[in-house]
C-alpha positions as CSV (number, residue, x, y, z in Angstrom):
1,X,4.2,11.9,-16.1
2,X,4.3,10.2,-12.7
3,X,3.2,6.6,-12.8
4,X,1.8,4.0,-10.2
5,X,0.9,1.1,-10.7
6,X,-0.3,-1.2,-7.8
7,X,-0.6,-5.0,-8.4
8,X,-0.7,-7.9,-5.5
9,X,-4.5,-8.2,-4.4
10,X,-6.8,-10.4,-4.5
11,X,-9.2,-12.5,-2.6
12,X,-7.8,-14.1,0.5
13,X,-9.5,-15.4,3.7
14,X,-8.9,-14.3,7.1
15,X,-5.7,-14.4,8.6
16,X,-4.3,-14.8,5.1
17,X,-1.2,-13.0,3.6
18,X,-0.8,-10.9,0.6
19,X,2.1,-8.5,-0.5
20,X,1.0,-5.7,-2.1
21,X,3.2,-3.5,-4.9
22,X,3.5,-0.2,-6.3
23,X,5.3,-0.1,-9.6
24,X,6.7,3.7,-9.9
25,X,8.2,5.4,-12.9
26,X,8.2,9.1,-13.8
27,X,9.9,10.7,-11.4
28,X,13.2,10.1,-8.9
29,X,11.8,7.4,-7.4
30,X,14.2,7.4,-4.4
31,X,13.8,11.4,-3.8
32,X,10.3,10.9,-2.3
33,X,8.4,10.0,0.1
34,X,5.5,7.3,-0.6
35,X,2.5,6.2,1.0
36,X,-0.2,3.4,0.9
37,X,-3.9,4.8,1.5
38,X,-7.8,2.6,1.2
39,X,-10.3,3.0,0.4
40,X,-13.2,0.0,1.5
41,X,-17.0,-0.6,0.3
42,X,-18.9,3.0,0.6
43,X,-16.2,5.3,2.6
44,X,-14.0,7.8,2.3
45,X,-10.2,7.0,1.5
46,X,-8.0,5.8,4.9
47,X,-3.8,6.1,5.2
48,X,-2.5,3.5,5.7
49,X,0.9,3.8,6.1
50,X,3.7,5.9,5.1
51,X,7.6,5.4,4.3
52,X,10.4,8.0,3.9
53,X,12.9,8.7,0.6
54,X,15.6,6.0,1.6
55,X,13.0,4.0,3.8
56,X,14.2,3.9,7.2
57,X,11.2,5.5,8.4
58,X,8.1,4.7,8.6
59,X,4.4,5.2,10.2
60,X,1.2,3.0,10.7
61,X,-2.3,3.7,11.2
62,X,-2.8,3.0,15.2
63,X,-4.9,0.2,14.1
64,X,-2.8,-1.6,11.3
65,X,0.3,-1.7,13.5
66,X,1.6,-5.3,13.8
67,X,-0.4,-6.6,10.6
68,X,1.0,-4.3,8.0
69,X,4.6,-3.5,7.0
70,X,5.3,-0.7,4.2
71,X,8.8,-0.8,2.7
72,X,10.7,0.1,-0.4
73,X,13.8,-0.8,-2.8
74,X,15.1,1.5,-4.8
75,X,16.7,0.5,-7.2
76,X,13.9,-1.3,-8.2
77,X,11.2,1.9,-8.4
78,X,8.9,-0.8,-6.4
79,X,6.2,0.2,-3.5
80,X,5.3,-3.0,-0.7
81,X,3.3,-3.7,1.4
82,X,2.8,-6.8,3.2
83,X,0.1,-7.9,4.9
84,X,-1.1,-10.6,7.4
85,X,-3.3,-11.6,9.7
86,X,-5.5,-10.1,8.0
87,X,-9.2,-9.1,8.5
88,X,-12.7,-8.6,6.6
89,X,-12.8,-4.9,7.7
90,X,-9.3,-4.7,5.4
91,X,-11.6,-5.0,2.4
92,X,-10.2,-1.8,0.3
93,X,-8.8,-1.2,-2.9
94,X,-5.5,0.1,-2.1
95,X,-3.2,3.3,-3.7
96,X,0.4,3.9,-3.5
97,X,0.7,7.5,-3.3
98,X,3.2,10.3,-3.1
99,X,1.9,13.6,-3.1
100,X,-1.3,14.1,-4.9
101,X,-0.4,11.5,-7.3
102,X,-2.3,7.4,-7.1
103,X,-2.4,4.7,-8.4
104,X,-5.3,3.2,-10.2
105,X,-5.4,0.2,-7.2
106,X,-5.9,-3.1,-6.7
107,X,-8.6,-4.7,-4.7
108,X,-8.1,-6.1,-1.3
109,X,-10.8,-8.6,0.2
110,X,-10.9,-11.0,2.9
111,X,-13.4,-13.3,2.9
112,X,-14.2,-16.7,3.8
């Protein structure tokens, strides 16, 4: 059974940083590309970033380039999202995803 468990969310002030983690199990993590998506209050799912199986190719939504960094540790079956210079509009539930599978999400709130 595929399981994706996100953690690391919380309340942060504008300009702050957070690192999200996603622990994966139930599949061969190193064989699959992964992605982060988010859902802001009252809005649909928004793609944030993707990374290939080997971790050497990444893509980001244009609005997030330079502020967010996706990475993975295949030895630990873990996906990361380092977020910096956070803005109130980054407030959302963040999910890691593999194909059609998605975790339960972790809440990120950016507010003073």
